[in-house]
C-alpha positions as CSV (number, residue, x, y, z in Angstrom):
1,M,-58.6,-56.0,-58.2
2,Q,-58.3,-52.6,-59.6
3,D,-59.7,-49.8,-57.7
4,Q,-62.5,-47.9,-59.0
5,A,-60.5,-45.1,-60.4
6,Q,-58.3,-47.2,-62.5
7,Q,-61.6,-49.0,-63.8
8,L,-63.0,-45.5,-64.6
9,R,-59.6,-44.7,-66.5
10,N,-59.7,-48.0,-68.5
11,V,-63.3,-47.6,-69.5
12,I,-62.6,-44.0,-70.8
13,K,-59.3,-45.1,-72.5
14,Q,-61.3,-47.7,-74.4
15,R,-64.0,-45.2,-75.3
16,N,-61.4,-42.7,-76.7
17,I,-59.9,-45.8,-78.7
18,K,-63.2,-46.6,-80.3
19,T,-64.0,-42.7,-81.2
20,T,-60.7,-42.5,-83.0
21,V,-61.4,-45.1,-85.5
22,T,-64.9,-44.1,-86.2
23,P,-65.3,-42.6,-89.6
24,K,-67.9,-40.6,-89.2
25,V,-68.0,-37.5,-86.6
26,K,-70.8,-36.5,-84.8
27,A,-71.9,-33.0,-84.1
28,K,-71.4,-32.0,-80.2
29,A,-73.9,-30.4,-78.3
30,R,-72.7,-27.1,-76.4
31,V,-72.8,-27.7,-72.6
32,L,-73.2,-24.9,-70.0
33,T,-73.1,-25.5,-66.3
34,I,-75.2,-23.1,-64.2
35,T,-74.0,-23.0,-60.7
36,S,-73.8,-20.6,-57.7
37,G,-72.4,-20.6,-54.4
38,K,-75.6,-20.6,-52.4
39,G,-79.2,-21.2,-52.9
40,G,-82.0,-18.7,-53.5
41,V,-80.0,-16.8,-56.2
42,G,-82.1,-17.6,-59.1
43,K,-80.0,-20.3,-60.8
44,S,-82.9,-22.6,-61.9
45,N,-84.7,-19.5,-63.1
46,L,-81.5,-18.7,-65.2
47,A,-81.6,-22.4,-66.5
48,V,-85.2,-22.6,-67.7
49,N,-85.6,-19.2,-69.3
50,L,-82.1,-19.5,-71.0
51,A,-83.6,-22.5,-72.4
52,I,-86.5,-20.9,-74.0
53,Q,-84.8,-18.1,-75.3
54,L,-82.5,-20.4,-77.0
55,R,-85.3,-22.2,-78.4
56,K,-86.9,-18.9,-79.6
57,S,-83.5,-18.7,-81.6
58,G,-84.0,-22.2,-83.2
59,K,-81.8,-24.1,-80.9
60,R,-82.7,-27.5,-79.6
61,V,-82.1,-27.6,-75.9
62,I,-82.1,-30.2,-73.1
63,I,-81.8,-29.3,-69.4
64,F,-80.2,-31.9,-67.1
65,D,-81.5,-31.0,-63.6
66,A,-78.6,-32.1,-61.4
67,D,-80.1,-30.2,-58.0
68,I,-81.2,-33.0,-56.0
69,G,-84.2,-33.0,-54.2
70,L,-85.3,-29.5,-54.8
71,A,-86.8,-30.1,-58.7
72,N,-86.9,-26.6,-59.5
73,V,-86.7,-27.1,-63.3
74,E,-89.7,-29.5,-63.1
75,V,-91.8,-27.4,-60.8
76,M,-91.4,-24.3,-63.2
77,F,-92.2,-26.5,-66.1
78,G,-95.4,-27.8,-64.3
79,T,-94.3,-31.4,-65.4
80,I,-93.5,-34.3,-63.2
81,P,-91.1,-36.7,-64.7
82,K,-91.9,-40.4,-64.6
83,Y,-88.5,-41.3,-64.7
84,N,-85.1,-39.8,-63.8
85,L,-81.3,-40.8,-64.1
86,G,-81.6,-43.4,-61.5
87,D,-84.1,-45.4,-63.8
88,L,-81.6,-45.3,-66.4
89,V,-78.5,-46.4,-64.2
90,Y,-80.2,-49.0,-62.3
91,R,-83.5,-50.1,-64.0
92,G,-82.6,-50.4,-67.4
93,K,-84.4,-47.5,-68.9
94,K,-83.3,-46.0,-72.2
95,L,-82.3,-42.3,-72.3
96,S,-85.5,-41.5,-74.7
97,E,-87.7,-42.9,-71.8
98,I,-86.3,-40.4,-69.2
99,V,-86.1,-37.3,-71.2
100,M,-89.4,-35.3,-70.7
101,E,-90.8,-32.5,-72.4
102,G,-91.4,-29.0,-71.2
103,P,-92.7,-25.7,-72.8
104,M,-91.6,-25.1,-76.4
105,G,-90.4,-28.8,-76.9
106,V,-87.4,-28.0,-74.3
107,G,-86.5,-31.4,-73.0
108,F,-85.2,-32.0,-69.4
109,V,-83.7,-35.0,-67.5
110,S,-84.4,-35.3,-63.8
111,G,-81.2,-36.5,-62.2
112,G,-83.2,-37.5,-59.0
113,S,-81.3,-39.8,-56.6
114,G,-79.3,-41.2,-59.4
115,I,-77.0,-38.3,-59.1
116,A,-75.9,-39.3,-55.4
117,G,-74.7,-42.9,-57.0
118,L,-72.8,-41.8,-59.9
119,N,-69.5,-42.1,-57.4
120,H,-70.5,-45.8,-56.9
121,L,-71.1,-47.2,-60.4
122,T,-69.3,-50.3,-62.0
123,A,-67.1,-50.0,-65.2
124,A,-70.1,-51.6,-67.1
125,Q,-72.7,-49.2,-65.7
126,I,-70.5,-46.3,-66.5
127,D,-69.9,-47.6,-70.1
128,R,-73.7,-47.8,-70.4
129,L,-74.5,-44.5,-68.8
130,V,-71.8,-42.5,-71.0
131,D,-73.3,-44.3,-74.1
132,E,-76.6,-43.4,-73.2
133,L,-75.9,-39.8,-72.6
134,G,-73.8,-39.4,-75.4
135,T,-76.9,-39.7,-77.6
136,L,-78.0,-36.3,-76.0
137,D,-75.6,-34.9,-78.5
138,E,-77.8,-36.1,-81.2
139,L,-81.0,-34.8,-79.6
140,A,-79.7,-31.2,-78.9
141,D,-77.7,-28.1,-79.8
142,V,-77.4,-26.9,-76.3
143,I,-77.4,-29.1,-73.1
144,I,-77.7,-26.8,-69.9
145,I,-76.8,-28.7,-66.4
146,D,-78.3,-27.1,-63.4
147,T,-76.2,-28.0,-60.5
148,G,-77.0,-28.1,-57.0
149,A,-76.8,-25.1,-55.0
150,G,-73.7,-24.4,-52.7
151,I,-70.4,-26.2,-52.5
152,S,-70.5,-29.8,-52.7
153,D,-68.5,-32.6,-54.3
154,S,-71.1,-33.1,-57.0
155,V,-71.4,-29.3,-57.9
156,L,-67.3,-29.1,-58.1
157,K,-67.2,-32.2,-60.4
158,F,-69.7,-30.7,-62.7
159,V,-67.8,-27.5,-63.0
160,V,-64.4,-29.0,-63.1
161,S,-65.7,-31.1,-66.1
162,S,-67.9,-28.4,-67.8
163,P,-66.2,-26.1,-70.6
164,E,-68.4,-23.3,-70.0
165,V,-69.7,-22.2,-66.6
166,L,-72.3,-19.7,-65.7
167,L,-71.8,-18.3,-62.0
168,V,-74.8,-16.7,-60.8
169,T,-74.4,-14.0,-58.1
170,T,-76.5,-11.4,-56.5
171,P,-75.9,-8.2,-54.7
172,D,-76.5,-9.9,-51.2
173,P,-73.1,-10.0,-49.2
174,S,-73.8,-13.7,-48.6
175,S,-74.1,-14.5,-52.5
176,I,-70.8,-12.4,-53.3
177,T,-68.9,-14.1,-50.7
178,D,-70.4,-17.7,-51.3
179,S,-69.6,-17.3,-55.1
180,Y,-65.8,-16.3,-54.2
181,S,-65.7,-19.4,-52.0
182,L,-66.9,-21.6,-54.8
183,L,-64.3,-20.2,-57.0
184,K,-61.2,-20.4,-54.4
185,I,-62.3,-24.2,-53.8
186,L,-62.5,-24.7,-57.7
187,Y,-59.1,-23.3,-58.1
188,Q,-57.6,-25.6,-55.5
189,Q,-58.7,-28.6,-57.2
190,P,-55.8,-30.5,-59.0
191,E,-57.9,-31.5,-62.0
192,F,-59.4,-27.7,-62.7
193,E,-57.6,-26.4,-65.8
194,P,-58.7,-22.8,-65.9
195,Q,-57.3,-22.4,-69.5
196,E,-60.0,-25.3,-70.4
197,T,-62.8,-23.5,-68.6
198,K,-64.5,-20.4,-69.4
199,I,-66.5,-19.1,-66.4
200,R,-69.1,-16.5,-67.0
201,F,-70.6,-14.2,-64.3
202,V,-74.6,-13.5,-64.2
203,A,-75.4,-10.7,-62.1
204,N,-79.0,-11.5,-60.8
205,K,-81.7,-9.3,-59.0
206,V,-79.8,-6.2,-59.7
207,A,-81.4,-2.6,-59.9
208,S,-79.7,-1.6,-63.0
209,V,-77.3,-2.3,-65.7
210,E,-74.9,-0.2,-64.0
211,D,-75.3,-2.0,-60.8
212,G,-74.6,-5.4,-62.8
213,E,-71.5,-4.3,-64.2
214,A,-70.2,-2.9,-60.8
215,L,-71.0,-6.3,-59.0
216,Y,-69.0,-8.1,-61.8
217,E,-66.1,-5.6,-61.7
218,K,-65.9,-6.1,-57.9
219,M,-65.9,-10.1,-58.4
220,R,-63.6,-9.9,-61.3
221,L,-60.8,-8.1,-59.4
222,V,-60.9,-10.1,-56.4
223,V,-60.8,-13.4,-58.5
224,S,-57.8,-11.8,-60.6
225,K,-55.9,-10.4,-57.3
226,F,-56.2,-13.6,-55.1
227,L,-56.8,-16.6,-57.4
228,G,-54.7,-15.2,-60.6
229,G,-57.9,-16.2,-62.6
230,D,-60.3,-14.8,-65.2
231,L,-63.9,-13.9,-65.1
232,Q,-65.9,-12.8,-68.0
233,Y,-69.1,-11.0,-67.9
234,L,-72.3,-12.4,-69.5
235,G,-74.7,-9.9,-68.5
236,M,-77.6,-8.9,-65.8
237,V,-81.0,-9.9,-65.0
238,P,-82.8,-7.0,-62.9
239,L,-85.2,-7.3,-59.9
240,D,-88.6,-7.5,-61.6
241,L,-91.9,-8.1,-60.1
242,A,-93.1,-10.1,-63.3
243,L,-90.5,-12.4,-62.5
244,E,-91.7,-13.0,-58.9
245,R,-95.3,-13.4,-60.2
246,A,-94.3,-16.0,-62.7
247,V,-92.1,-17.8,-60.2
248,Q,-95.1,-17.9,-57.6
249,K,-97.2,-19.1,-60.4
250,Q,-94.8,-21.8,-61.4
251,Q,-94.4,-20.1,-64.8
252,V,-91.5,-19.2,-66.7
253,V,-91.3,-15.5,-67.0
254,S,-89.8,-15.6,-70.9
255,L,-93.2,-17.2,-71.7
256,E,-95.9,-15.7,-69.2
257,A,-94.4,-12.0,-69.7
258,P,-92.1,-11.9,-72.8
259,S,-92.1,-8.1,-72.9
260,S,-91.2,-7.9,-69.3
261,N,-87.4,-6.5,-68.2
262,A,-86.6,-9.7,-66.9
263,A,-87.6,-11.5,-70.0
264,R,-85.7,-9.3,-72.0
265,A,-82.6,-9.6,-69.9
266,F,-83.0,-13.4,-70.5
267,E,-83.1,-13.0,-74.2
268,T,-79.7,-10.6,-74.2
269,L,-78.1,-13.3,-72.1
270,A,-79.1,-15.9,-74.8
271,D,-78.0,-13.6,-77.6
272,N,-74.5,-13.0,-75.9
273,L,-74.0,-16.7,-75.5
274,L,-74.9,-17.2,-78.9
275,Y,-73.4,-14.3,-80.9
276,G,-70.8,-12.8,-78.5
277,E,-67.3,-12.9,-79.6
278,Q,-66.5,-15.4,-76.9
279,K,-68.2,-18.1,-78.6
280,K,-65.2,-18.5,-81.2
281,A,-63.3,-20.0,-78.1
282,V,-65.9,-22.4,-77.0
283,V,-64.5,-26.1,-77.5
284,K,-67.6,-28.4,-78.1
285,K,-66.6,-31.6,-76.4
286,G,-70.1,-33.0,-76.1
287,I,-72.3,-34.3,-73.3
288,S,-70.7,-37.7,-73.5
289,Q,-67.0,-36.3,-73.1
290,F,-68.5,-34.1,-70.4
291,F,-69.8,-37.2,-68.2
292,S,-66.6,-38.9,-69.2
293,N,-64.8,-36.3,-67.5
294,F,-67.1,-36.1,-64.5
295,L,-67.1,-39.7,-63.9
296,N,-63.3,-40.2,-64.2
297,R,-63.0,-37.6,-61.4
């Protein structure tokens, strides 16, 4: 009997063969994976605020909440999802049934406990899952994946599979150390191809623009010296009472206080993603290819 890894390779191979003979090429969504070395650094806040700011720019956005157990996205959106990824994989639900709608029409999919079972799927389940999730490319221009916090197998798989990664770090020494640890382990993964992945640094909860740039420069030098890697700077989000108040009220600061320093910073981050020079080098592989890579690993 073939082992699961071989089954996965066969499924992906067959899907790729089908793709090459399809005359109509579908537009691929841009996939952004947001991660961090530890919890409590504002990863989910970045996900929901980026989504809102990208919507304001006319982009269709869906957040895939892969943070098992915490459900920060649905809390901030004030929406309790009726279904999650597990219902699609194990209970026959369609993708259209598990995509919930948040503020300004931002869609989101709750990974729920379904994420934990992705390593134990049959070939048929994998094929159906990739087919269903592939339709997200038709529903969104940008798909934001909010990974779990910390360094785990699932987080590493999401990061390795992603063409674009946003690494959130605060000035707290433990956050800096854990971000570096995440990158170090990432570079040790045999499947990780640095030239295929853009890692962008987001300095969160900093006192000033200068502090954000200094935090990035510190991390960039360490990554360059000890990992031989490259780290790009996306921007910063300042310490802001408006953001703290919005979180306490389970609101999104970009909607609750759009003129606040934090909201304007999130707008700048979205603009940098959309209009920065780095966008020219982005290869849009789409969410179907993303999950094909993820499951094949």
